[in-house]
N, C-alpha and C positions, 0 to 999 in steps of 0.2 A: 483350604489355604485362602485368605482373603487377598484383595488386591495389593494392599501395602505389603503384605509378606512376599507376594509374588514379585512385586517391584524390587524389593530388597535382595531376594534370592537370586534373581537373574540380573546381577549388576552389569554383566557383559553381554547377556543374550536375552531376548524377549521371552523366550521359553513358550509356554502355552498361550497363545494370542487371546483365547477366550478369557483369560484373567483381566485383560483390559477392556472387556466388553461385558461385564457382569450386570450393568444397569445404568440407569441415569444417575448422576451424582447430584443429590438434592439434600440439603441439610445434613451433610456429612454421612448420608446413607446411600447405599447402592440399591436401586429398585427398578423393576420392569416399568414399561410405559403402561399407561392406564388400560390400553387395549391389548397389551402383550405383543403388538407388532414389532417387527425388526427391520433393519436395513443391512443389506449385504455390503461388506467392505471387500473391494476386489484388488488384486495384485496387478497393477499395470503391466508388469513384466510378462505375465502369462495369461491374464484375463480370468484366472481362477479366483474363487472366493476364499479370503483369508479368514474371515470371522463375521460376525453380525452384531449390530448394536441396536439398543432400543429406539423405537420410532415414537418420539414424544408427541403428546396431543396437547390441546389447549389447556386441559386440566393439569397436565404435567407442567406446562409453562406457568400456570397460576401458582402451582405448589412451590416452584423455583423462586418466584417473586415473593411469595409469603415467607420462604425460608430466609431470603435475603433481608426482608423487612425485620424479621425477629432478631436477626444477628446484627443489625445496622447500629443500634445505639451501643451495644457492647464493644464493637470494633471501632466506632467513632471515638469512644472515650478511652480506648487502649492507649497507654503512653506511647508517644512517637518512638521512644528507644525500644520498647517491646515489639512494636510493628516492625521496626528496622532489624531486630534480631531474628524475627521469624522470616523476613525476606531474604536476609543474609543465609539462613539455613536452607531456604529454597535453591538459592544459587549453589551452595555447597553439595546438596544432594544431586542437582543436575550434573554437576561436574563428576561426582562419584559414579553416577549411573549413565554417563555420557555415551558409552558404547552401546548400551542397551537401547537408549533412546534414538541414537543414530540408526541402528539396525531396524528399529520399528518404523522410523520415518522412511527409510529406504524401501521397506516392505510395502507399506500402504501408499506411499507417494510415487515410488519408483526412481527417485533421485539417486544419483551416484553416491556411494557411501562417503567419498571425501567431501562431497557437498552437504551431506547429511550431518557429518561430524562438524563441519563449519557452522551450520545452522544451530546445532545444539550449544556450541560455545557462544554464539552470538545471542541466542535466546536466554542463556543463563545469565548473561551479562546485564540484562534489563533488571534482574532481581538484585545483583550487586550494586548497580548504579542507584536504583531507587531505595535500596537499603540505606544508602548515604543520603539521599534527598529527604527520606521521611523525617529526619531529625533537623532539617534545615529550613522547614517551612516557617516563615517569619511574617510578621504583619508590618503595618506602617504606622508611624506617628508624627503628626506635624501640627502646625498652627495654621488656622485659615488665613487667607490674604487680608481679610478685614480685621483680624486680630480679635474676633468675638468668641472664638471656641477653638478647642483642639480637634483635629481630625485623626480618628483612630480607624485603621482598616484591619479587619481580621479575615483570614482565609480559612474557610471551612469546607468539609467534604461536600460534594455536590449532591450525594444521595446514592440511590440504587442505580447501577449501571448495567445495561444490556450491551454485551460485546459480541459482535458477529465477525468471524474471521474465515479466510479462504483456505483453500487446500494446498496452495503451493509452498507455504512455509508453515506447517501445522504447529510447530512449537514456537517459533519467533513471533509469528503474528498474534498469538495468544499472550505470551509473556509481555510483549511490547505494550499491551493493554492492561492486563491484570496487575503487573508490578506497580505501576504508577497509581492506578486506582486504589490498590491496597495501601500503598504508602500515604495516599491522601486521606485515608480513613473511610473509603467506600466499600460497600459490598457489591458483588457482581454475579450476573448470570452469563456464562459463555456459551454461545451457540456455534460450535465449529462446523466446518464443511462436512457433509455426510460422506464425502469421498475419503477423508482422512481423519476420522474421529478417535482412532486408537491412542494416538499421541496425546490427545486432550485428556482422555480418561486416565492414561498412565500418569500424566502430570498432575492431575487432580489427586491421585493417591499420594503422590509425592509431597503435594502441599500439605495434606493432612499430616503426613509423617513429620513435616517440618514444624508443625504446631499451628497451622491456619485453623481457626475455630469453625464448628459446623455452621453452614449457612453463609459464611463470608464469601466463599466460591462455590458456585453451583454450575454444573455442565450438563446440558441436554442437546441431544441430537434429534433431527426430525427430517422427514421427507417433504414436509409442508412449511418451508422456512418463512414464506410470506405471511400466512395467517397466524403462526406461532409467534413470530416477531411482533406483528401487529397487535396481538392480544397482550404482550407484555408492555408495549408502549402505551396501550390504553389504560394500564393501571397508574392511577395518579401518583403512586409512590415511586414510580421509575422517572428519574430525572435526567438520565444521560444515555445516549446511544453512540457508540464508537464502532464504526464499520470499515472494513478493509475488503475491497472487491471491485467489481466492474462499475464503471460510470453509470451505465444504465440501471443496474440494481440500486446504486447510490441515489439516484434520482427519485426512484420509487420509495425508498426509506426515507428520505428527506420530506417527501410529501406526506407520508404517514406520520413522521415525527412533528411535522407542522400543525397537525390536527390538535396536538396536545401541548404544543410549544415546549418541546424537549430539546435540550442542548445537544448538539450533534458534532462529532468529529468524524471526517470522511477521508480516508485515504483511498483514492479512486484509480482509474486507469492511467497508463502512461503511453507515450509515443516517442521515446527518447532518441534524440539526434546524437550522433557520434560524429564530431567533425575533426578532420585531420588536414592540417595545413603543410605545405610543401617543406617548411622548415622543422617539422617534428622529427624526432628520433624514430626511425622506421620500426626498429625492434621493440622499443618502448610502446609505440602506438599499437603494434600488433599484439603485444602482451596485453595491453588494456583493452583492446577490442575482444580478445578471447574471454577475459573476465567479464566485461560488460555485456557480452552477447550470450556466452555459454554458461554463466553461473546458473545452476538449477535447469541445465539444458535449454535455456532461454524462456523458461516459465517463471518470469519475474516481472513485476510492474516497472522495474527500474532498467529492464534490459535494453540494449541499444536496438532500436527498431528501424532506424534509418541512418545509414552510414554514408556520410558526405565526405569525399576525399579530393583534395585539390589536384588539378591536372598533373602537375609536376612530379608527384609521388604516387598517383593513382595506380599505375600498372604494377609497380613493385609492391605496393600494399595489396592489391588484389591477388597477386601470385602468392605472396606470403600468407595471406589469410586462407586462401584455398588449400594451400599445402597443409596448414595447421588443422583446419577443419577436417579435411579428408583423412588425416591421420588419427582422429579421435577414435577411441575404442568404444563402440556402441554395445550395450548388453544390459542385463538385469542390474538394478541399482545395487543390490546387496553384493554383487561380484567385486572383489577388490580391484580388478583391473579396469572396470567400467569407468568411463569419463563422460559419457552421454547416456543417460537412462531413457526409459520410455516416457511418452506423454501420459497425462493423467487418464485419459479416456480415448476411445475410438472416435468420438465426436470431435476431440481436439485434433487428432490426426487428420481427420477429414477437412477441418478448417484450414489447417496449415497447407495441405494439398491444394485446396481450392485457391488460396492466395498465391501460391507458387505458379499454378497454372494460369491464373489471371495476369501475373506480371510477365511471364513468358508470351502470352498471347498479345501483350502490349509491347513486345520488343526486347524484354530482358533476356540475358543470356545466362545459362546455368554453367558455372565454372566447376562445381563439384556438388554431389548429392542430387537433391531434386526428386527423390523417389521414396515410396513406401516400401520397406523390405518385406519379403515373404516371411511367414512364420507367425507363431503366437505373440501376443503382447501388442501394445500400442506405440510402436516406434516410427520415427521419421529420421532419415538419415541427415547428418549435419550438411548444410547446404549454403553455398555462396552464389549469389546472383549478381551480375554486373549490368549496368545500364538500366537500372530500374527507373521507369519514368515516374514523374510526380503524380500522375493520375491513376497509378496502379492501387489496387485496394490496400495492399500492404502498407502503403505510405499513409493511409488514413486510419487503419485500425491496428490494434495490438496483433502481432503475430503469435506471441507466447509459444515459441517453439525454437528449434535450432536453425534458423534461417537468417542469414546475414545479406541484407540487400544493399548493394553498393551503387552510389551515383556520384557522378564527377561535378566539380564546381570550379570556377575560375577566381572569383574575387571574394574578399571578406564580406562584403555587403550581401553578395548572393547567398553565402553559407548562412548568414544570420536570417535573412528573409525566408530561406527554405526551412531552417530549423523552427521558425516561429509559425510556419504555415500549418498549424494543426490546432484543433480545440483543447488538446491536452498541454499540460506543462508541470510534469512531475520531476524528471531528471534529464540532464544532458551532459555530454562529455566533449571536452575540447583538448586536442593535442597540438602543441605548437612549442617551438624553441624560444619564442619571444614572449617573456611573461607579460609585458606590458599589453601585447595584442590578446593574450589569453584572458587577462583581466578585463580588457575592454570588451571583448566579445561575450564574456561571461556576464557582464553588466547588462548587456543587450538581449541575451537569449531569455526568453520567457519560461523559466523553470524555477521550482522550488529548491532544487539541489543541482549543483554543478560539480562534476569531476574535472579538475584541471590538471592535465597530464596524470590522470589516475582513473582506473577503470572500476573503482568500487567506492561508493560514497557512504553506504550505511554504517552507522556508529551510534550506540545508545547514548553517547555523550553529545550528539548533534541533532539538531531539530529535523526530523523527517516529514516531508509533506510537500504538497504541490500547489500550483496556481491554476487559474482557469478552470477547465472541467476535471482537473486531477485532484480536487479535493478542498476541504476545509480544515483548518487547525494543523497542529503539529504533534508529532510523537517523539519522545526522546528529548535530549538537550538538557542544558543546566537548569532550566526551570519550565521550559515549554510543555513537556510531556505531563508533569504533575499538575501544572496549572489547568489543563484540560478537565481535570476531575475535582476542581475546587470552584467555589464561588467567593467573590469578594463581599464582605459585609461592612458597610461604613457606619460608624458610630460618632455622632456629634457630641463632644463632651464640653460642658461649660464648667469650669473650675470655680 
């Protein structure tokens, strides 16, 4: 049984996980790595090995670029309507197989099944949105100010794209890049995180079933991401790098891309402030905090990392948030009752524990949680900390876990200053009953995305991205996402 057949047969269950790790996906074929080496994929809920995937070498990376190059002209000249129909079919297949994909994500990532279902729906939407955008790529025509010639601007595919995605949203971070790249007429090589590669390979089979031609999408996994990515960027046929991940790795990749003057889109780290004013609706603010903090158990770049609550509402908010966090059901992601799954690795748990201990050493108080539970798997209990000082390490770096640090503030200007006191600027959240104040504060908070009385900002129809050290460029939106994969060509025409 091939992978496409397996994907279709198990529409509601992933079945034999080995079917999603048959090989690297290059030029429409499944093949082992050049050395035959493999990478183990671990279940974060138990620590047990789920499956293994090929460990790509530099030769494998070169083969993927070659496949993308061979397919480039054919895909570039494919009619926009045809590309649109293929992308629409990708969307439909993802919806049809949504339960299988959600279960697969829960198994390899550990996230609660309800969150995994939400991710699949979100990930699929990038194909539907970009199927619509593919037929709306337009140029420009005008007259030069001097009146000497006409100005024609044509938008063309940028070329072969290397896409590097993280483990926390293994479906959505891939489709957010692949869909606009394909809509623009580009071919791609996806390098998913080695912690969660099964979803990427399952989706590759789905793309093939939807009609994506061989070589248009290639998927490789590797335990040597730095050298493998550098080798692909060194190929002069590669013209785009789109990366989602930490700011530290992003800096390294930007330096590598600069050697070859490659266009880069970077969605990097976050340190999102969540500001609650005294006049906010308490229950709505608590609802928003639970979404902004606990979506994907806090393992999200948009997660509320610093929660600032005005003094008048602080104690009621702290009590309500602690009650809700303590009541969350912690367990294996695939269990239907689970509300907070495991972290991705033991190393991630150790980091969270270090940050909590640092905060308490500096005077923070634990209102709930704050411990690593006994037993198998990589779990950390949902935690609320009060009186977290601004010099705590968790105020400076991403927690990436189920820890909500609370700090009290007095004035609007103080809240803005503390929110902006970070090198990051991805997302921010503001809760207030005064819309005028909300918009005023939103205009002064340094972030690429603001949730005003809302704990969720991600939407394929809106531009996703940050300022400062949180990245370059935007993904999604009416034209922003597809524009990242196109070049403007100016033609001066003399009639």
